[in-house]
C-alpha positions in Angstrom: 0.0 0.0 0.0 1.3 3.4 -1.0 2.3 5.8 1.8 -0.4 8.2 2.8 0.0 11.9 2.1 0.4 14.4 4.9 -3.2 15.5 4.1 -4.5 12.0 4.7 -2.4 11.5 7.8 -3.6 14.8 9.3 -7.2 13.9 8.6 -6.9 10.4 10.1 -5.4 12.1 13.2 -8.6 14.3 13.3 -10.7 11.1 13.1 -9.0 9.6 16.2 -9.2 12.9 18.1 -12.9 13.3 17.3 -13.5 9.7 18.3 -12.3 10.6 21.8 -15.0 13.3 22.1 -18.6 12.6 23.1 -21.3 15.0 22.0 -23.7 15.5 24.9 -26.2 18.0 23.4 -29.0 17.2 21.0 -27.3 16.0 17.9 -29.6 13.3 16.5 -32.9 13.7 14.6 -34.7 10.6 15.6 -37.9 11.6 13.7 -36.0 11.5 10.4 -34.3 8.2 11.0 -37.3 6.5 12.5 -39.2 7.3 9.3 -36.3 5.8 7.3 -36.1 2.7 9.5 -32.6 3.6 10.6 -33.1 4.6 14.2 -32.3 1.8 16.7 -31.4 2.4 20.4 -29.7 5.7 20.7 -29.1 5.7 17.0 -26.5 2.9 17.1 -27.7 1.4 13.8 -27.1 4.8 12.2 -23.6 5.2 13.7 -22.5 1.7 12.7 -23.5 2.3 9.1 -20.9 5.1 8.7 -17.7 3.2 9.1 -17.4 2.2 5.4 -16.6 5.9 4.8 -13.3 5.5 6.6 -12.3 2.6 4.4 -13.3 4.7 1.3 -11.2 7.6 2.5 -8.1 5.5 3.0 -8.5 3.8 -0.4 -9.1 7.0 -2.3 -7.3 9.5 -0.1 -5.5 11.1 -3.1 -8.8 11.8 -4.8 -10.3 13.3 -1.6 -7.2 15.5 -1.3 -7.5 16.7 -4.9 -11.2 17.6 -4.4 -10.4 19.4 -1.1 -7.7 21.4 -2.9 -10.1 22.7 -5.6 -12.6 24.2 -3.1 -12.5 27.9 -3.2 -12.5 29.0 0.5 -11.6 28.0 4.0 -15.2 27.5 5.1 -15.8 25.0 2.4 -12.6 23.1 3.1 -13.4 22.9 6.8 -16.9 21.7 6.1 -15.5 19.1 3.7 -13.6 17.6 6.6 -16.4 17.9 9.0 -18.9 16.1 6.8 -16.3 13.3 6.2 -15.8 13.1 10.0 -19.5 12.8 10.6 -19.9 10.1 7.9 -17.1 8.1 9.6 -18.0 8.6 13.3 -21.6 9.6 13.4 -23.6 11.9 15.7 -22.1 10.7 19.0 -18.7 12.2 18.1 -19.2 14.9 15.5 -21.5 17.9 15.5 -22.1 19.6 12.2 -22.3 23.4 12.0 -25.9 23.1 10.7 -27.0 22.0 14.1 -28.3 25.4 15.4 -31.4 26.6 17.3 -32.7 27.9 13.9 -32.5 24.4 12.5 -34.7 22.9 15.3 -37.1 25.9 15.2 -37.7 25.5 11.5 -38.1 21.8 11.8 -40.8 22.2 14.4 -42.5 24.9 12.4 -42.7 22.5 9.3 -44.3 19.8 11.4 -46.7 22.1 13.2 -48.3 23.5 10.0 -49.0 20.1 8.5 -52.6 19.3 7.5 -54.3 16.2 6.0 -53.7 15.9 2.3 -56.6 15.4 -0.1 -54.3 13.6 -2.6 -55.2 10.0 -3.4 -51.4 9.2 -2.8 -51.6 8.8 0.9 -48.4 6.9 1.9 -44.8 6.7 0.9 -41.5 5.6 2.3 -41.5 8.5 4.8 -45.1 8.2 5.9 -48.3 10.0 4.7 -48.3 13.0 2.4 -49.5 16.1 4.1 -50.9 19.5 3.0 -49.1 22.7 3.8 -50.1 26.3 3.4 -47.6 29.0 4.5 -46.3 32.5 3.6 -42.9 32.7 2.1 -41.1 35.7 0.7 -44.4 37.5 0.1 -46.1 34.5 -1.5 -48.8 32.2 -0.3 -47.5 28.7 -0.9 -49.6 25.5 -1.1 -47.9 22.1 -1.2 -48.8 18.5 -0.7 -45.7 16.5 0.2 -43.7 15.2 3.2 -42.9 17.8 5.9 -39.3 17.9 4.6 -40.5 19.8 1.5 -41.3 23.1 3.2 -38.5 22.5 5.8 -35.6 22.0 3.5 -36.6 23.9 0.5 -38.4 26.9 2.0 -37.4 27.3 5.6 -33.8 26.1 5.5 -33.0 27.2 1.9 -31.5 24.1 0.5 -29.8 24.6 -2.9 -29.2 28.3 -2.0 -25.6 29.2 -0.8 -25.5 32.3 1.3 -21.9 32.4 2.6 -19.2 33.3 1.7 -20.8 34.1 -1.7 -24.4 34.1 -2.8 -25.3 31.4 -5.3 -29.1 30.9 -5.8 -31.9 31.2 -8.3 -32.5 34.8 -9.2 -35.2 36.8 -11.0 -35.4 35.9 -14.6 -33.3 32.7 -14.4 -34.0 29.7 -16.5 -33.7 26.8 -14.0 -33.0 23.1 -14.4 -34.7 21.2 -11.5 -33.3 17.7 -11.8 -35.1 15.5 -9.2 -38.6 17.1 -9.0 -40.0 14.5 -6.5 -43.1 16.3 -5.3 -42.5 19.6 -6.9 -41.4 21.5 -3.7 -38.2 22.7 -5.3 -40.0 23.6 -8.6 -42.5 25.7 -6.7 -39.7 27.5 -4.7 -37.7 28.1 -7.9 -40.9 29.4 -9.6 -41.4 32.1 -7.1 -37.7 33.0 -7.0 -37.3 33.4 -10.8 -40.7 35.1 -11.3 -42.7 35.6 -14.4 -39.7 36.4 -16.5 -38.0 33.1 -15.7 -38.6 29.4 -16.5 -38.3 26.2 -14.5 -37.7 22.8 -16.2 -38.5 20.1 -13.7 -37.5 16.5 -14.3 -38.6 13.2 -12.7 -39.1 9.7 -14.3 -41.4 8.3 -11.6 -45.0 8.7 -12.8 -46.5 9.2 -9.3 -43.9 12.0 -8.6 -44.8 13.7 -11.9 -48.5 13.5 -11.0 -48.0 15.0 -7.6 -45.7 17.7 -9.0 -48.4 18.7 -11.5 -51.0 18.7 -8.6 -48.8 21.1 -6.7 -48.2 23.3 -9.7 -52.0 23.6 -10.1 -52.2 24.9 -6.5 -49.7 27.8 -7.2 -50.8 30.2 -9.9 -47.3 31.5 -10.8 -46.0 27.9 -11.3 -48.7 27.3 -13.8 -47.1 30.0 -16.0 -43.4 29.3 -15.6 -42.9 25.6 -14.7 -42.6 22.8 -17.3 -42.6 19.2 -16.0 -40.6 16.7 -18.1 -41.2 12.9 -17.3 -37.6 11.9 -17.7 -34.5 11.4 -15.7 -31.5 13.5 -16.7 -28.5 11.5 -17.7 -25.8 10.9 -20.3 -28.0 8.8 -22.6 -30.8 10.3 -24.7 -33.7 7.8 -24.6 -36.9 9.8 -24.7 -39.1 7.0 -26.1 -38.5 4.5 -23.2 -41.6 3.5 -21.2 -41.2 2.8 -17.5 -44.4 2.5 -15.5 -42.7 2.9 -12.1 -45.1 3.8 -9.3 -43.4 4.7 -6.0 -43.8 7.7 -3.7 -40.2 7.9 -2.6 -37.8 10.9 -2.5 -34.9 8.5 -2.6 -36.1 6.8 -5.8 -33.1 6.3 -8.2 -32.7 5.1 -11.7 -32.2 1.3 -11.6 -28.8 0.7 -13.2 -29.8 -3.0 -13.6 -32.2 -1.9 -16.3 -31.0 -1.6 -19.9 -30.8 1.9 -21.4 -33.9 1.3 -23.6 -36.0 0.8 -20.4 -35.1 4.1 -18.7 -36.8 7.3 -20.0 -33.8 9.8 -19.9 -32.8 12.9 -21.7 -29.4 14.7 -21.8 -29.6 18.4 -21.1 -27.4 18.9 -24.2 -30.0 17.2 -26.4 -32.9 19.2 -24.8 -31.0 22.4 -25.7 -30.3 21.3 -29.3 -34.0 20.3 -29.7 -35.2 23.7 -28.5 -37.0 22.3 -25.5 -34.7 24.3 -23.2 -33.9 27.8 -24.4 -31.0 28.6 -22.1 -29.7 27.6 -18.7 -28.8 29.9 -15.8 -29.0 27.6 -12.8 -28.8 23.8 -12.5 -29.9 21.9 -9.4 -29.3 18.2 -9.3 -30.4 15.9 -6.5 -31.0 12.6 -8.4 -29.9 9.9 -6.0 -26.4 9.1 -7.3 -27.0 9.8 -11.1 -25.5 13.3 -10.8 -22.2 12.4 -12.6 -24.2 10.9 -15.5 -26.4 14.0 -15.8 -23.3 16.3 -15.7 -21.7 14.3 -18.5 -24.8 14.8 -20.5 -24.7 18.6 -20.0 -21.2 19.4 -21.0 -22.2 21.5 -24.0 -24.8 23.5 -22.1 -22.4 24.1 -19.1 -19.6 25.3 -21.4 -21.9 27.5 -23.4 -24.0 29.2 -20.6 -21.7 28.7 -17.6 -24.7 28.4 -15.2 -24.7 28.5 -11.5 -24.7 24.9 -10.1 -26.1 23.3 -7.0 -25.2 19.6 -7.1 -25.8 17.0 -4.4 -22.6 15.1 -3.4 -23.8 12.8 -0.6 -25.4 9.8 -2.4 -22.2 7.7 -2.6 -18.9 7.9 -0.8 -17.2 8.7 -4.1 -19.2 11.7 -5.0 -17.5 13.9 -2.4 -14.4 13.8 -4.6 -15.7 12.6 -8.0 -18.2 15.4 -8.6 -15.9 18.4 -7.7 -13.2 17.1 -10.0 -15.6 16.3 -12.8 -17.1 19.9 -12.7 -13.6 21.4 -12.8 -12.8 19.1 -15.7 -15.9 20.3 -17.6 -15.3 24.0 -16.9 -12.0 24.8 -15.1 -13.0 28.4 -14.4 -15.8 27.4 -12.0 -15.3 28.4 -8.4 -16.5 25.6 -6.0 -18.1 26.0 -2.6 -19.6 23.4 -0.2 -22.6 23.6 2.1 -24.5 21.1 4.2 -28.2 21.4 5.0 -29.0 18.9 7.7 -27.6 17.8 11.1 -26.9 14.3 9.7 -25.1 12.8 6.8 -27.4 13.8 4.0 -28.0 16.9 1.9 -24.4 18.0 1.2 -24.5 20.3 -1.8 -21.6 21.5 -4.0 -22.1 25.0 -5.5 -20.3 26.5 -8.5 -20.2 29.7 -10.3 -17.8 31.5 -12.6 
């Protein structure tokens, strides 16, 4: 085995130091992991599941170091290490900077405003869909989804970087919303970009498309500026595939065991060439490990328009290094920043802008 670099050795020392610390304050969201079937006594099942990240780091430490080095600022680099530490040691030993009183206040707010949904889709992998009505940035928002929709997208501001620079959807932007799920991100982007903008929202699961369209119908502006496309974004253009997949599941991913002709996908480059997408100013991808594929299918668009990016990097161990390096390969002039939007191991987002 090759000798580890000083970066890897220093990080492993941080792992051992953090392991000797015990977090005594509230640092575990049992509601979330109970819904996911990952709770267990004191969260032990969750903690045990994180150790493979240590092996992944040791095996690919050079790639992790390369990804760390391309991050633009000290805050992103510190967070990169903190997220890895959390994924290795869990909530008993590492507290993420997102664990603040504001986080818990907004989480409680989202749960307290939930009402019974009138949708026929009543149950998914995170429980029953619920109806939400709330004011947000001067708009009256109506949504049927899980409580995480208003919490993450509206109250916490996932896919919006605020520090050290601002990277978010702005008025008039043409937005790619890859991973529509229930349409909560599409509705938020709709209000943010306004009547002058456009939102193109993608999901290949029929039930998700139906729920997204239901939510668009509840929000007048979204009816004018959101287009729902029943495809997954990828690196293969296969718009004629038919996949009758019914599943109310935010973690639903493209089944890589299926052949290409079974998966309804489009590349962003082909959508631009076909005139379906006029231009691109902002790309959000949260597509359950298919992000590298979708980025490879968007090289032409990215190099032409140089859009702002908000790309999830938490679905596999490799994505923390693979995606930053891929984005820099596609467009070296991008400046990369990292943020994290939960108190646990999910919802790490890589932001980029020129």
